[in-house]
Residue, then its C-alpha position, 0 to 999 in steps of 0.5 A: m484464498e491462499t495467495t492473499s494474506r490479510v496481513g494489515v492495512d496501510g493507513a495514515p502516518d504514525t503520529g504517536t511517540a514512545e519514551g519521548v522519541p519523535a514519531a517520525r524517528l520511530t517510523v523510519d527506524r521500522y522501515l530501516q529494519a526491512p530486509f528488502p528494498w522500498y519502492g516509491l514514485d520515481e524522480a519525475f514526481t517532484g511533490p511531497r513524500w512521506l512515510m506511512q506504516v509498515g506491517t510486521a510478522a509475529d516475530g517482528t520481521v517487516q513484511h510490507g509497508s507504504t510510502g506516500h506522495g502528494d497530499e496526505p489523504s484524509v477520510r474527513s469529508d470537510t477537508g476537501a478530500e475529493r480534491q486531494r491528489f496523492a499516490a501511495v506505493v506499497t512494497v511487499a516482500s516476496s515469500p513462498v509458502r513456509r512454516s510458521g516460526d513456531g512450527t505449528g502452522v503454514l504462512d501464506a505465500t506473498t504474491v502480486s495478489s497480496a500487493a493488490w489486497l494491501a493497495g485496495s484496503g489502503l485506499l478504503a482506509c482513506t475513503w469515506p463517502p461524505q453522505m454516510d453516517h459515521t455509525l454506518r462506516d464500520d459496516w460499509l468498510d467491512q463490506q468494501t474490504e471483503t470486496a477488495f479481498e475477493l478482487a485481489d484474489d482474481l487478478d485475471g478477472p474482468a475488474w482488472s485491466a493491463l497497464s504497463l509502467p516503468v519500474d527502475g526504468v524497465p516496463v512492467a505489466f501491472h493489474y489495474r482497476e478504477s473505482e469511484f474512490g480512486w485507482v489500484l494497481a499491482g505488479s512485481a519488481h526485481g529484487g524479490v518484491h511486489i508493488g501495489a499502489y493506490g491513489r486519487g486525483m493523480s493519474a496512474y497512467g503517467l507514474g513510474f516507480s523506482v527503488v528509494g535510495d534513502i528511505r530517511s528522505y521520506a521522513s524529512 
């Protein structure tokens, strides 16, 4: 599985602080360090927008991250999670197979499969079957995450269908799948990035994506 790297899971927004700096400021500063453009839903979406998390390499370089739209998802079964409407957009920097910074190994390429994996694992991170005992969730999550990894590595397989959605106003082909937990899609954009997305309660068929003009607007 050389095309898909398990570089992290996008979860809930960061709420911690360091040395008195507001968490929102810490989070947006990490997004501003990215050497690639961030994507979110286009202007047709008029609901709330918020920052999630970014993933970095060992040297601190930002590799991927997510922007949230709609309701902030919760895994708690007593918060009406089944009624939540949200979509998260994952942006992944496109990279070829390359040597590690210390020269001792090789880093996997980032591809559409990488975006599919991050989107699939992100959906799982905010999913919790309400009938499941808390003590069993780790085993369930491990099993489902492995399945998401295998599906992301087989985008031409029967679990995926084709879906065309606009990216910066231009139709782009995406790989799309649905599950009982929500939907996941992945494709490529201009500017050297791959786009993944996942959501629940919002139809993927009417979505469009565009470059975020100012990522700080998601922190307000």
